C-alpha positions, 0 to 999 in steps of 0.5 A: 491479479496485480496491477501498477498503482501510483500514489503521492507520498512525501519524498522523505517517507518514501526514501526512509521506507525504501532504504529500510526495505532495501537494506533489511531484505539483504540481512540474514537476521531479518529473513522472514521478518522483513518483506523481500521488496517494497511491493510486498511491504506495501501490500502487507501494510495495506492488507493489515490496515484494511483488516483493522479498519474493517474490524473496528468500523464495519463488524469485520466485513469488507467495505463495499467498493467506492463508486468509480471516479468521475471522468473529467469532461474535456472542454472544447477550445 
């Protein structure tokens, strides 16, 4: 299943990444080496980073999921 996610990322880093993916995904010499779009690129980066961290710090096993975020209570006015 895929879903929309949002993150805070420095503007300059985002701009460089976007430009690299945009232009390289259109070059014939980059086919099969550059992801076709930013979503594919980010997913691949997250997958490889998670795998490396699992191998290094968790005997290659997937970490258990973190607890759900605490919901903020609305205060009565």
